[in-house]
N, C-alpha and C positions, 0 to 999 in steps of 0.2 A: 503494500500499499504506499509506503513512503516513496517509492520509485514513482509510483503514479502521481502522488502529491507533487513531486518534484517536476515532473513532465508538465503538469496542468498549470503550474505557476511559473515555469521556466526558472525556478530557484531551487538552490540545495537548502533543505530546511535546517541544517545543521552547519552551515557556512562558517568555516573558521575553526570548528572544534575538530581535534584528530578523533580518528575512530574509536580508540580507547576511552576517550572522555565521554563519546556519545553514548558507548555501551554502558558505562558507569551511570550516567545520569539517567538514562532510561531505566535501569534496573533499581537504583538506589534512590532517586529523586523523581521517578515518574515523568521523566522528561518527554514532552510530546511537540511535534511541530505546531507552530500556531496557524490557525485557520487563516486563508487569505481574507482581506477585508472585503473584497468584491464577490462573495459567495452568492448574493442575490437569491431570489426565490423560485428558480427554474427548478421543476420538479426533479430532473435527472441530477442536477448539482446537489439538491437536498438528499436524494437517496444514496449518492455516492459519498457525500460528506457523512451522512449517518454511518453507512457501512464501513468506511475505514476508521470513524471514530470508535466503533464497536470493537474493531480488530484491535484497537490500541489498548484495551482494557487491561489493566494489570493482573486482575484475577482471572484465570483460565475459565472458570465457569460464566463468566459475564461476556466472554468473546463469542462470536457465532462459530458454528462448525463449519469445515470445509464445505460440507453440502449445503449448508445455509448461504455460504458465500457464493458458491456455484448458482444456487438457485435465483438469488437476487441479481446477480450480473446477467444471468440468462433473461430473466424478465426485462432488464435494463435493456439489453441488446436487441431483444424482441420489439421493443419500442422505438428503436433508432431507425 
């Protein structure tokens, strides 16, 4: 999801941080990329934002399963 986030915004969400610092901060301090300020209310943007936000949940039981992700992405792709 982070790769998709970076492609969408054309920015590295952790620009300037070495990889080991990113890993530590994600695990120890729940670091997550900031959402772009221009998210808007487009239904596809809302679905995408909700999906990648759910995938970032620290607790595994709060994250969607791979089947859930594939289902949402499939529905999203069907509408394009």
